[in-house]
N, C-alpha and C positions, 0 to 999 in steps of 0.2 A: 504494500500500500504506500501511496505517496501523500504528502501534504504540500500543496503548491500555493505560492503566493500569486494572487490575482494578476493576470497578464495585461489588463487595461485595454486590450484590443480583442475583437472577436477571434481573429486568427491565432493569436497567442494562446487564448484560453482553449481553442480547439486543439492546439498542439499539446497543451497540458492534459486535456481530456484523453487524447490518444495515448499519452504516457501512462495515465491512470488505468486505462483499459488494459494495457500490457502488463501493468504491475498488480493487477487484481483488485483495483479500487483506489480511490483517492478522496481527499478532503480539500475543497477549495477555500482558502483563507482570504476573505475580502480585505483584510488589513492585518498589520502586525500589532499584537496587543502590547500592553505596558506592564512592567513589573519593576517596582522601585527597590526591591531587595536585591542587592548586588552579589557578585562573585569576585574572587580575587582578580580575575582577568577583566572585569567589566570596564574599568577605567582605560586600560590599554586598548581593548577592542573598540570602545566607542571613540577614542581619540583617532585611531587608525581609520575608522569608517568615516568620521567627519572630515578628515584630511583629504579624502578623495570624493566627497559628496559633490554632485554636479552643481547644486545650488549652495554656494557658500554664504553664510550669514554675514550681514553688515554690522560691524561693531561688536564690542565685547559682550554686551547684553544678549544680542541675538545668538552669538556663538555659545554662550553659557546655556541658553535654553535648548538650542538644537542639539548640543552634545548631551544634555540631560535626556532629551527625547530618544536619541539613538541608544544611549546607555540603557534606558528602560526597555527599548525594543529588543536589544540583545538579551537582557535578563529574561524577558518573556519567552523569546525563542528557545533559549537554553532550557527553561523549565518545561516548555511545551514538548520538546523532543525527549527530554528526560522522562516525561510521563508516557510518551508514545514511542518507545525504542524501536518498534517495528516499522515506523514510517520514515520514508526518505524525504528529505527536503528538496524541493524543486523550485527554481526561480529563474526568471529571465535576466540574463547578464549577471547580476549578483555581485558585481565588483565594487559598487560605490554606495556610500551613504547607508540608508536604512536597509536596503536589500543585502548589503554586505554584512550588516549586523545580524540579520536574519540567518544568513548562511553560516556565519561564524558561531552563532549560538547553537545551531544544529551540530556543527563540527565538534564543539566543545562538550556537547551532550553525548557524543559518540554515535550520532546518526549518520547515515550515508547521505550524500548530496549529489545532485545532478543539475548542472548549470546548462541552461538553454540559450541559444542565440541563433541569429540567421547564419546561413552558410554562404560562402562566396560563389556557390554554383546552384543553378535552378534545380528544383525537385529534391533538395537535400536540406538537412537541418543539423545544427551543432548540438550535441548532447555530450557533456564531459563531466566526470566526477571530480575534477580538480579545479577547473575554471575555464574561461574562454579567452580568445585572442592570445596575447602574449603570455597569459597565465594558464594556458590549457595544458593537458597532460601528454601531448605528443612528445616522443623522444627527440632530444636535440643533437643526437649523435648521427651524422650522415651514414655511418657504417650500419646502423640498425636497419635502415630501409634497403640498402643493398643486400644485406644478409637475408632479410625477409623475402625479397623478390627472388633470390637465388634458390629458395627452398621449394618453389613450385612454378612450373612453366606458365600456369594460368595467371601468375602475378607479374609476368613480364609482357612486353609488347606495348602497343599503342592504344589499347582499349580505353585508357584513361581520358583520351581526347574527347570522347563522347560527353564527358562532363561539361564541356564548353560549347556544346552544339547549339544551345538556345540562349546564349548570353546576348543581351542587348543593353544598350546604354540606358541609364536611369532617366525617366522623364523629369524635366526640370520644374521646379517650383517658382522660378524667377524668369522674368521677361528678358533679362540681360545675359542669361546662360541658356544656350540652346543645344540642339543635337542635329545640326545641318549636315549636308553631305560633305565629303572630303575631297571633292574634285580639285580644289586649289592646292592640296598638299603635294601634288606632283611637282610643283614649282617652289616648294618650301626649302629645299636644300637638306642637308644632313642635320638631324636634330634628335635630342632625347626628349621624351614626353614625361611631364610631371603632372599627374592628376591630383589636384589639391583635395584635402579631406575636410570634413565638417569640423570647424575649429573647437567646438565644445563636446565633441564625441569622446567617449571614454578611451578610444584608441589613441587619441591625442593627449587628453588630460593625464592619462596614466602611463603611456608607453612611447612618448615622443622622443625620449632620449636626450641627447645633447642639444638638439635644436629647440626643445622646450615647448614649441607651439607651431601652428601653421605659419604665423607671421615670422617666427624665428627661423623657420625653414626658408621662407622667401628671402629674408635678409641674408642667410647663409649662402643661398644660391647666387645672390647678386655678387657676393665676393668671389665665390669659387668659379663662377662662370667665366671670369676673366682668364682662367687657365685653359679654356677650350681652344683647340687649334682653329686656325682660320677656316671659315666656311661652316662652322658648327654653331648651333644655338640650342637653347632649351625652351620648349613650348610649355606653358602653364595653362591649366584650365581650372576654374573654380568648380567646386562640387555643386551639382545641380540641386542638392537638398539643403545647402547652406542658406540660412535665412539672412545673414548679414553679408554685405558685399566687402570684398577685400580690395576694392579698386584703388584706394589710397596707398596701402603698402605695396601693391603690385606696381603702380606707376612709379613709386619711389625706387623700387628695386630695378625696374627696367632702365631707369636713368643711371643708377649706380653701376649697372653691369656693363655699361658701354655698348648697349644694344645686343648683348648676348642672350637676353631673356625676351621672349615674345609671349604675350598673353593672347590666347585664342579661346574665347568663351563660346564661339559660335559653332565650331565644327564638332561632329559626333566624337565622343570620347574614344570609342573603339576604332574609329577610322584614324584618329591621331595615333593611337597605340600601334595599329597595323603598319602605318607609314613610317614609324619612328625607327631609330637604330637601337633603341633601348628605352627602358622606363626607369624613372627616378621617383622614389616615394619615401615617406616616413614609415608607413606600415599598411598602406591601403590594400584592399583585396585585389585591386587592379594590378598590383605587383605580381600576385599569384596568377591572375588571369592572363598575364602577359606570357606565361609558359605555353599557352595554347598557340601563340604566334611565334614561339621559339625566339623570344627576345631576351637579351641580357637585362638584368634588373639590379639597380643600386638601391639598397635599403639603408636609411639613415637612423631609424628608430628601432624599437624592440618589436620583433615580429616572430611568430613561430616558424616562419619559413626563411628567416634570415640565417641560413646555414651556408657556409662557404661551399661552393660548387653548385648549389641551387641558385644563389645570387651573389652579388658582391656587397658585403656589409661595409658601410662607411661610417664608423662610429666616432669621427672627429672631423673638424674643419680641415685639418691637414690631410687626412686620408681622402676626403672628398675632392680637394683640389688636385691631389695626385692622380686620382682616378679620372677626373675630367680632363686632365692634361693629355690623355691618350684614350679617348672614348672608343676608338676603333679597335682597341685591344680587349674590350670587354667580352667576356664569354661565360660559359657555364658547362656543367658536366651533364650531357644528355642522359646517360645511364642513371645517374642519381635522380635527375628530374623525373624520369619515367618510373623509377621505383617509388619515389616520394608520392607522386600523383596517383599511382596505382594503389598505394596504401590509403590515401584519402578516399579514393573511390570505393575500394572494396571493404575497408575496415572502419575508417573514422567517421565519415558523414553518412548517417542513415538516410535511406530513401524515404520520401514522403509522397503520398498520393492525396491531392486536394480534390475532394468531390464537389460537384455542383451545389450541393446543399450546405456547403461550408464545413462539412465533416472532414477531418484529416486522419489518414491511416499511416502509421509508421511501419516500415518493413519489420515484421515480427522477429526475425532472426537478429537483425541489427539492434532492435530495441532490447531484446532479451540480453544481448551481450553488454549493452550499456547499463542496464539495471543490475546485472551481476557484478560489473566493475564498481558501481556505486555502493553496493552492499559489501564488497570485499574489505 
């Protein structure tokens, strides 16, 4: 049985209902309760959860009350799962604020956990007992994937490419960011494509590494782009779901780069990716999706796919400038990419079937494996 925290959208709750069906039942929690009787870990857990909350309080008074709220939510979660040791805690994302407190309370009570999140591929979902994004449970040793693939011929080959068959650019929420055709790219010259991310997304607030933010990345690129050889540039595109425009920092960076940065918010994101000589990202899923186009990828932040051979990690301004000085030398290990992507396809991302009535069915074998891992 699972206990899941309300998903806030019909689709997320349908996913949780599918998990509950596979787990033999579940309880939908409309909210996290409060308990003011603490544990030795309560202060540390609430401080850590508040530090990564998406909405940070303004001023010391607001901070005091929000931390008290998160502390009480942690206490409640821990007591709830102590009373129900048979229940798995399931939550969407679960890395920030109150939802982190909920999952940490379950962990400290000894309960199993399952973190849910979107997958970077159509028809799949992320379910992980450790966390999501850069905190997921995927092995970080490239050898693991090569050894796994070597064990069975069915794990080798190009079958993983079907994962990207239905990838399309995300529809834009903004009039100034579109998905137009890429006809003009044939005259663009040699470039690296940098799809910008949503500035307040947890991928950025938690895992942006040395650049610190999307604006920090833009400024870093303005400096590093001067190292590009003649005839090269970096094309940047704002995220179609970002509510706030980055027009000002982008204009400043274009000027600072000596013309080596070009902003193209009009052309389809995947058309720019396909026409590029490589992709540059903090940790966007488009870095992973670039594998379908056999593009080299430079990763600046923390990402579960930031493994040498899969991509080129650039974890400092100095390394980034060094890499950009010779972008034509960028490469990757095709065998490692095939093994890694096959593992994501066959093991890590469960298949989901979304029915016309809104019901979602998760592949039973995949779901059973995820539930078993969460209970282990």
